[in-house]
Structure formats: structure tokens, C-alpha cells
N, C-alpha and C positions, 0 to 999 in steps of 0.2 A: 330502413332508416336507422334503426337502433344499432344494427351491426356495423354501419359506417361510423357511428359515434364511438362504438366500442373499439373498432380497429384504429380509429384516430387516437383514442386515449391510450391504447397499447403502444402505438408508435411514439407518442409523446413521452410515455413512461420509459420506454426503451432508450430514447434519446437522452432523457434526463439521467438515467443510470450511466449511460456511456459518457456523458459529459462529466458527471461526478467522478467516475473512474479515471478519466483523463486528467482531471484537476488533481486528483490524489497522486497519480503517477508523476506528473510534473512537479508537484510540491515535494514529493518524496525524493525525487532525483536531485532537486536543488538542495534540499537539506542534507542529503547524503554526501553530496559534493562538498558542501561547506564543512561538514563534520570530518570528512576524510582529509581535507586540506588542513584543518586545525590539528588533526592527529599527526599529520606529517610534520608540521611546524613544531608541535610540542615534542615529538620524538627527536627531531634534530636538536632542539634546544636542550633537552635533558641528557641525551646520550653523550654529548660531547662536553658537558659541563662537569669538571672534576669535583665540584662542590656538592653534587647530588650523589647520595649513597646508592649502592646497588639495590638495596631493599626498596628504596623509594622508586627506582626505575621499574622494578618488578611489579610493584603495586600499581603504578601508573599504566604499565603495559597490560596488566590484568584488567583494569577498568576500561581501557580502550577496547580490548577484545570483547569484554562483556557488553559494552554499549553497541559495538558492531554486530554481535550475535543477536542481541535483542532487537536491534533495528531490522534485521532480516526477518526475525520471527514476527515482528509487528506487520511488516509488509506481507508476509505469507498469510497472516491472520486476516488482514483487510482484503487481500485478493480472494481468499476462500469465501469470505462473506459477500463480496460482490458476485461471485459465481453462484452462491446460494440464492441471492436476490434474482439473478437472471434465470436460474432453474425454476424458482417459484413462479416467475412470470411466464416461463415456457409451459409449465404444468397448467397454469390457469388458462393459458391461451389454447392448449389442446383440449382442455375440458370444455371451454366455451365453444370451440368449434364442433365438438361432438354433440353438445346439447343443441346447437343450432341446426345440425343435420337431422336430428330426430324430429 
């Protein structure tokens, strides 16, 4: 009886983690698209404007690249931690199954 409850809890936990990962993926994709569209609009506006000095364009380009790089780093960090949670879950699952067999 207890093993059924444990299996049920594991399944629920796994579904919860998958749901959270999917929510993150969707939110990240949406925000990335919005940021990329803003970047394109901003680039077009400042590149063709004769009143904007080249130094300002360089600084703005630097910051847009910096934000893009760190957005990717953030995604990588979150993905790594989702995998760690799944790995911990898998380790606990195999430890529980080995203790049940004994």
C-alpha cells in the first residue's frame, strides 16, 4: 500500500517539475521574442539617425549584446537546475526501489 502512495507521489512530483519547466520555457520564449523585437526596433531607430553619435551606437550595441548573452546564461542556469532536480528525483527513486527490494 505504501509503495503505491510513494509511486503516486513520485509521479505527481515529476509532473509538477515538468509543468514548471514548460511554464519557464514558454515565458522565456515570450520574453526573448519581445526583447529581440525591441532590439531590432531600437537598432533601426538609432543606426539611421544622423543625430546619434557613433559612440552612443557602440554603447547601445554593447548593452544589447550584454543582455542577450546574459539572457542565454540565465536560461542555461535554469535548465541545469531543472536537470539537477530531475537527477535528485531519479536518485531517490532508485534508492527507494532498492530498499523496497531488500
